[in-house]
C-alpha positions in Angstrom: 30.9 -21.2 -2.9 28.9 -23.3 -0.6 25.1 -23.4 -1.2 23.1 -22.9 1.9 19.8 -24.6 2.6 16.6 -23.0 3.9 17.2 -23.9 7.6 20.7 -22.4 7.4 19.5 -19.1 6.1 16.8 -19.0 8.8 19.4 -19.7 11.5 21.7 -16.9 10.1 18.8 -14.4 10.0 17.6 -15.2 13.5 21.2 -15.0 14.9 22.1 -11.7 13.4 18.8 -9.9 12.6 16.5 -7.9 14.9 13.3 -10.0 15.5 10.8 -7.5 14.3 9.3 -9.9 11.7 7.8 -13.4 11.9 8.1 -14.6 8.3 7.1 -17.9 7.0 10.2 -20.1 6.6 10.6 -19.9 2.9 13.8 -18.4 1.6 13.2 -16.9 -1.9 16.2 -16.6 -4.2 14.5 -15.6 -7.5 11.1 -14.7 -9.0 9.3 -14.0 -12.2 5.8 -12.8 -12.8 3.6 -14.4 -10.1 6.0 -17.2 -9.3 8.8 -17.2 -6.7 11.5 -19.9 -6.2 13.2 -20.9 -3.0 16.8 -21.9 -2.3 15.8 -25.6 -2.2 14.3 -25.5 -5.7 10.6 -25.2 -4.8 8.2 -23.0 -6.7 5.4 -21.0 -5.2 2.6 -18.8 -6.5 3.0 -15.4 -4.7 -0.4 -14.3 -3.3 1.0 -11.3 -1.4 2.9 -9.4 -4.1 5.1 -7.8 -1.5 2.1 -6.0 0.0 1.1 -4.8 -3.5 4.5 -3.5 -4.4 4.8 -5.9 -7.3 1.5 -5.3 -9.0 3.3 -5.5 -12.3 4.8 -8.9 -11.4 8.2 -9.8 -10.1 11.2 -8.6 -12.2 9.1 -7.2 -15.0 11.5 -7.0 -18.0 10.5 -3.5 -19.1 11.0 -2.0 -15.6 14.3 -4.0 -15.3 15.5 -2.5 -18.6 14.7 1.0 -17.4 16.5 0.4 -14.2 19.6 -1.0 -15.8 19.7 1.7 -18.5 19.4 4.5 -16.0 21.9 2.9 -13.6 24.5 3.2 -16.4 23.9 6.9 -16.6 23.4 8.4 -13.2 21.6 7.1 -10.1 21.7 9.9 -7.6 22.1 13.7 -7.8 20.2 14.7 -4.6 17.8 17.6 -5.0 20.7 20.0 -4.6 20.8 19.7 -8.4 18.2 18.9 -11.1 18.1 15.7 -13.1 16.4 14.8 -16.4 14.1 12.1 -15.0 12.3 13.9 -12.3 10.4 16.4 -14.5 9.3 13.6 -16.8 7.9 11.6 -13.8 6.1 14.6 -12.5 4.6 15.2 -16.0 3.6 11.5 -16.2 1.9 11.7 -12.8 0.0 14.8 -13.8 -1.1 13.3 -17.1 -2.2 10.1 -15.4 -4.0 11.5 -12.3 -4.8 15.1 -13.1 -3.3 16.4 -9.9 -1.3 19.7 -10.2 1.8 18.7 -8.4 3.6 15.7 -6.9 6.3 15.5 -4.2 8.3 12.3 -4.6 9.8 10.5 -1.6 11.1 6.9 -1.0 9.0 4.8 1.4 5.3 4.9 1.9 5.8 6.0 5.5 7.9 9.0 4.3 5.1 10.0 2.0 2.6 9.8 4.9 4.9 12.1 6.9 5.1 14.4 3.9 1.3 14.6 3.7 0.9 15.2 7.4 3.4 18.1 7.2 1.7 19.5 4.1 -1.7 19.4 5.8 -0.5 21.0 8.9 1.3 23.8 7.1 -1.7 24.3 4.8 -3.9 24.6 7.9 -1.7 27.3 9.4 -0.7 29.3 6.3 -3.9 28.9 4.2 -6.8 28.0 6.5 -5.6 30.2 9.3 -5.6 27.7 12.2 -3.7 29.1 15.2 -0.1 28.0 15.4 0.4 24.6 17.1 -3.4 23.8 17.2 -3.9 21.8 13.9 -5.8 18.5 14.2 -5.9 15.6 11.8 -8.7 13.0 12.0 -7.9 9.3 11.3 -9.7 6.0 11.6 -9.5 3.2 14.1 -7.5 0.2 12.8 -5.6 2.3 10.4 -2.2 1.5 9.1 -0.1 4.4 7.7 3.4 3.2 8.5 5.6 2.7 11.6 7.2 6.0 12.2 6.7 7.6 15.6 4.2 10.0 14.2 2.3 7.2 12.3 2.0 5.0 15.4 0.9 8.0 17.4 -2.4 7.8 15.7 -2.6 4.0 15.5 -5.3 2.2 17.5 -3.2 -1.0 17.6 -1.7 -1.4 21.1 1.3 -3.4 19.8 2.3 -0.7 17.3 2.5 1.7 20.2 3.9 -0.4 23.0 7.2 0.9 24.3 7.5 3.8 21.7 6.1 6.8 23.5 5.9 9.7 24.0 3.7 10.2 21.0 3.0 13.0 18.5 -0.1 15.0 19.5 -2.7 16.5 17.2 -4.7 13.5 16.0 -8.3 12.2 16.6 -9.4 8.7 16.0 -12.9 7.9 14.7 -14.6 4.5 13.7 -13.8 3.5 10.1 -16.7 4.0 7.8 -18.7 6.3 10.1 -19.4 9.6 8.4 -21.4 11.0 11.3 -18.4 10.4 13.6 -16.3 12.3 11.1 -18.7 15.3 11.1 -18.8 15.3 14.9 -15.0 15.2 15.3 -14.3 18.2 13.1 -13.5 21.5 14.8 -12.3 24.9 13.6 -8.8 23.5 14.0 -9.2 20.4 11.8 -6.9 20.6 8.8 -7.3 17.1 7.3 -9.0 13.7 7.4 -6.5 10.9 6.6 -8.1 7.6 5.5 -7.4 4.4 3.7 -10.2 3.9 1.1 -10.0 0.2 2.0 -8.0 -0.8 5.2 -5.4 -3.3 4.1 -3.4 -4.2 7.2 -6.6 -4.4 9.2 -7.8 -7.3 6.9 -9.1 -5.8 3.7 -11.9 -3.9 5.4 -14.3 -2.3 3.0 -16.3 0.7 4.3 -20.0 1.0 3.8 -21.0 2.1 0.3 -21.1 5.9 0.1 -18.8 6.5 3.0 -16.0 8.2 1.0 -18.5 10.2 -0.9 -20.0 11.5 2.4 -16.6 12.1 3.8 -15.6 14.1 0.7 -18.8 16.3 1.1 -18.2 16.8 4.8 -14.6 17.8 4.3 -15.5 20.2 1.5 -18.2 21.7 3.7 -15.8 22.4 6.6 -12.7 23.2 4.5 -10.9 20.1 5.6 -8.4 18.3 3.3 -9.5 14.8 2.4 -6.2 12.7 2.2 -6.4 9.2 0.9 -3.6 6.7 1.6 -3.5 4.7 -1.6 -0.1 3.1 -0.9 -1.5 -0.4 -1.0 -4.9 0.2 -2.4 -3.8 2.3 -5.4 -2.3 1.7 -8.8 -4.7 -1.0 -9.8 -5.0 -3.2 -6.8 -8.7 -2.8 -6.3 -9.7 -2.9 -10.0 -9.5 0.9 -10.4 -6.3 3.0 -10.8 -7.1 4.4 -7.3 -9.6 2.9 -4.8 -11.3 6.3 -4.2 -12.5 6.1 -7.8 -15.1 3.4 -6.7 -16.9 6.3 -5.0 -16.5 8.8 -7.9 -14.6 11.4 -5.8 -11.4 13.3 -6.1 -9.5 13.7 -2.8 -7.4 16.8 -2.0 -4.3 14.7 -1.3 -3.4 11.2 -2.5 -0.5 9.2 -1.1 1.1 6.5 -3.3 4.0 4.2 -3.1 4.8 0.4 -3.4 3.7 -0.4 -7.0 4.9 3.0 -8.1 8.2 1.2 -8.6 7.0 -2.3 -9.5 9.0 -3.6 -6.6 12.4 -2.5 -7.9 13.2 0.4 -5.7 11.5 2.4 -2.9 9.5 5.2 -4.6 6.5 7.1 -3.1 4.8 10.4 -3.8 2.2 12.8 -2.5 -0.2 14.1 -5.2 -2.1 17.3 -4.6 -3.0 20.8 -5.8 -0.7 23.9 -6.0 -2.6 25.3 -3.0 -1.5 22.4 -0.8 1.9 21.4 -2.0 2.7 25.1 -2.8 3.0 25.7 1.0 6.4 24.2 0.9 9.4 26.5 0.5 13.1 25.5 -0.1 14.4 24.0 3.1 11.0 23.1 4.5 11.1 19.4 3.6 13.2 17.0 1.6 15.0 13.8 1.2 18.5 12.9 -0.2 17.1 10.1 -2.3 13.6 11.5 -2.9 13.2 12.2 -6.7 16.5 10.7 -7.6 16.9 9.9 -11.3 17.1 6.1 -10.8 13.8 6.1 -8.8 12.1 8.3 -11.4 13.1 6.2 -14.4 11.9 3.1 -12.6 8.6 4.7 -11.6 8.0 6.0 -15.1 8.4 2.5 -16.5 6.3 1.0 -13.8 3.4 3.3 -14.6 3.7 2.6 -18.3 3.5 -1.1 -17.7 0.3 -0.7 -15.6 -1.3 1.2 -18.5 0.2 -0.7 -21.5 -0.7 -4.2 -20.1 -4.1 -3.1 -18.9 -3.4 -4.4 -15.4 -6.1 -2.3 -13.8 -8.7 -4.0 -16.0 -7.1 -7.3 -15.3 -7.4 -6.7 -11.6 -11.1 -5.8 -11.9 -12.0 -8.8 -14.1 -9.9 -11.5 -12.5 -10.6 -10.1 -9.0 -14.3 -10.7 -9.5 -13.5 -14.2 -10.8 -11.2 -15.1 -7.9 -13.7 -13.7 -5.3 -16.5 -15.8 -6.7 -14.4 -18.9 -6.4 -13.3 -18.1 -2.8 -17.0 -17.5 -1.9 -17.7 -21.1 -2.9 -15.5 -22.4 -0.1 -17.4 -24.5 2.4 -15.9 -24.6 5.9 -17.4 -23.9 9.3 -14.3 -21.9 10.1 -14.8 -19.3 7.3 -16.6 -16.3 8.7 -16.5 -14.1 5.6 -14.9 -13.8 2.2 -14.5 -10.2 0.9 -12.5 -8.1 -1.4 -12.2 -5.6 -4.2 -10.3 -6.3 -7.4 -7.3 -8.6 -6.6 -7.3 -7.6 -3.0 -9.1 -10.4 -1.2 -9.5 -11.8 2.3 -10.7 -15.0 4.0 -11.7 -14.2 7.6 -11.7 -17.2 9.9 -12.9 -18.0 13.4 -9.5 -19.4 14.3 -5.9 -18.2 13.8 -4.9 -17.9 10.1 -1.2 -18.6 10.5 -1.5 -22.4 10.4 -3.5 -22.1 7.2 -0.8 -19.9 5.6 1.8 -22.5 6.6 -0.3 -25.3 5.1 -0.7 -23.2 1.9 3.1 -22.8 1.7 3.5 -26.5 1.8 1.0 -26.6 -1.2 3.0 -24.0 -3.2 0.9 -20.9 -2.4 2.3 -18.0 -0.4 -0.3 -15.9 1.5 -0.1 -13.7 4.6 -2.1 -13.8 7.8 -3.1 -10.4 9.2 -4.8 -9.4 12.4 -4.5 -13.1 13.4 -7.8 -14.3 11.8 -7.5 -13.1 8.2 -5.8 -14.7 5.2 -4.9 -11.9 2.8 -4.7 -12.8 -0.9 -3.2 -10.2 -3.3 -1.3 -11.7 -6.2 0.5 -9.6 -8.8 -2.0 -8.1 -11.3 -0.4 -10.1 -14.2 -2.0 -13.3 -12.9 -4.0 -15.4 -15.3 -7.3 -17.2 -14.9 -5.4 -20.5 -15.2 -3.1 -19.5 -12.4 -6.0 -18.4 -10.2 -7.6 -21.9 -10.8 -4.3 -23.5 -9.8 -4.1 -21.4 -6.6 -7.7 -21.9 -5.7 -7.6 -25.7 -5.8 -4.9 -25.5 -3.2 -6.7 -22.9 -1.1 -9.8 -25.0 -1.3 -7.9 -28.1 -0.2 -6.3 -26.4 2.8 -9.4 -24.5 4.0 -11.9 -27.3 3.5 -9.6 -30.0 4.9 -9.3 -28.0 8.1 -13.1 -27.7 8.4 
């Protein structure tokens, strides 16, 4: 069989694939831990971790073993029947998080849709909002997925361009503004949906105390506080969940990505019996949601996070990496910020050329919102590997200064 080179794979993808992405021209064929390898034999340190889906590192052997073992047994039953893995995952999630119930889905966007539906139905059936009048408050510069409903409450013009008409029932307030939240709430407000740290917007951290204030305001007005932890959760910020930095417990938590360690799409909505109990058979579902293969993988992924103390690693090494990044000296660096191993270098010029230069040096990063270099390696990274990456980041950033 003929071996294709990078440019040939790129040509094939551009000829036959829809142009909805603009990836760096690196064609990865294998990966392990924090390292990925392209078809031309080059090695790179992955500083994106598939948008935090591979917090446990690429191709973690324990998760791989669970996947293969389960694949030999049964992969899909649909929820028309029960399987022996779903109850165990639900039990694991309860033991780990304390939430009464979980509703498993596949992608993060599906989990967001699930949370929106649960909040609305709770608003009508429990809170007593008049039918069809439920409102959900969200924040400017949010990213909760790319479904029509999710882009309906996006403030990014590109995400909405050409995709209307949009789903009504959402209000947008400034991120981090507790007073704006209080002012936006009406008797018809059922939920406030928020990322504890905004990822796609460029690792934007709200003012200290914002989530605590938001939780108090929501409790006062009987509004569900729903945190989207799809990227921020499962260790990325140095806590199991980013909301823990404020010492609160939301009413609804949305998780995904690292819930499978990158092996399979697995997501879930965590909440109380009062909220998730509003669903009745036939109200909501998914052919693949809660399938035995997904559940076996998710259970293994959660066990790896705990057994290998990856949350602690994220906190400790994130602080180390951040301190090194803050030592960068360039007139083009506006700000360096982050929490755990979720870091950002904000520039005063486009970040894409920096990411292309870093690729040439063996470090894969992602530009976001044009001016931000996002850095989020797998949580299994070591201090030595951070040093290796930083020397290359330093070289690229300071050389361009």
